[in-house]
N, C-alpha and C positions, 0 to 999 in steps of 0.2 A: 445354803445360801438362800436369802430371801428374794423371791421374784417380785419385781415391782409391777403393779397393775397399771396399764396405760389407760389414758382417757380416750373415750370414743365419742365422736360427734358426727351426726349426719350432715353431709354438705347439701343443704337445701336452700331455699330462698331466705329463710330466717338466718341461716349461717352467713350467707353473703351479706345480708343487711347488717348483721352484727359486726362482721369484719369491716365493712364500710364505715360504720359508726366508730369503731375503734381507731381507724385511720383518721377520720375527721377529728376525733378527740386529740390526736397528736399533732396534726397539721393545722387544725382549726384556728389557733391563735395567729397564724400567719395569713389565713384566708378570710375568716369571718370576723365581724366586729365583736367586741367583748360583750355587748348586751345580748348577743345570741349564744355565745360560748359559755359564759358563766352560769346562766340558768340551766343550760344543758348539763354542765358538770354537777350542779346542785341536784338535779333530778336523779342523776346516777347515784350520788351519795345518799340521797333520800331513800332510794330503793334498797340500798345495802342496809341502811338503818332500819327501815320498816320491815322488809321481808327477809333480811339476812342472807340474800342471794341475788344473783342476776336473773331477772325474769326472762331474758331471752335464751338462756342456756337450755332450759327444758324443751323449748320449741325446736331445737335442733339436736336433741338427744344427748346433751352433755349433763351428766349427773354431777352437780357441784356440792353435794351434801358433805363430801369429805373435803379434801384440799384441792380438788380439781377446779380450775378456772378456765375461762376462755383463753387467757394469756398463757397458762401452762400448757394447754392443749396446742396452741399455735407454736410455742417454743419446741415442744416435744415432736411435733410434726416436722419441724425443721432440723431435728436431730440434736437439739440443745437440751441438756438435762438441767433442771432447775429444782431448787428447794421449794416445793409446792406450797408448803405452809407459810414460809416467809414471803413468797410472791403473793399469795392470797391476802395475807395481812397488809402488805404494802399497797396492793391494788385497791382493796376495799377500805383501807383506813387513811391512806395518804395521797395516792396518785392523783385523783381528780381534784382534790383540794390544792395540791401543788400546781396542777395544770391551770386551775382557775386563777390562782395567785400570779402565776407566770403570765397569763393572758392579760390581767390587769396591769402588771408591771410593764409589760411590753408595750401595750397600747396606750395606757393612760400615764404611766410613769415616764417612759422615754419617747412617747409620741409616735410609735410605729403605726403606720397606716396599713391595715390588712388589705389584701388584694380586692376583696369585695366590699369595700367600705363606701 
């Protein structure tokens, strides 16, 4: 039987900042205006394109050279097993583009006013 290697990350200030930024990425369309959120999403996508990784992972000890990601680490800490490769491909290829499009649709398309508008 093959033993699966778990990801390890140090819980430090960068880890907490990373977690806060992930939470903001998800709730941001309801809280912040699109002109702040969309450039933020594009910066995330640009780092994946340019560096082929998340720059924050190394600062809190998460090796993402394989299929480990911050998301897979969080899910596994909660006891949820995920297909790391598929999750990594989704997060780095589609997630933030979908969130940017959702933000634009929500705020410009249907006129939702974010909390801090």
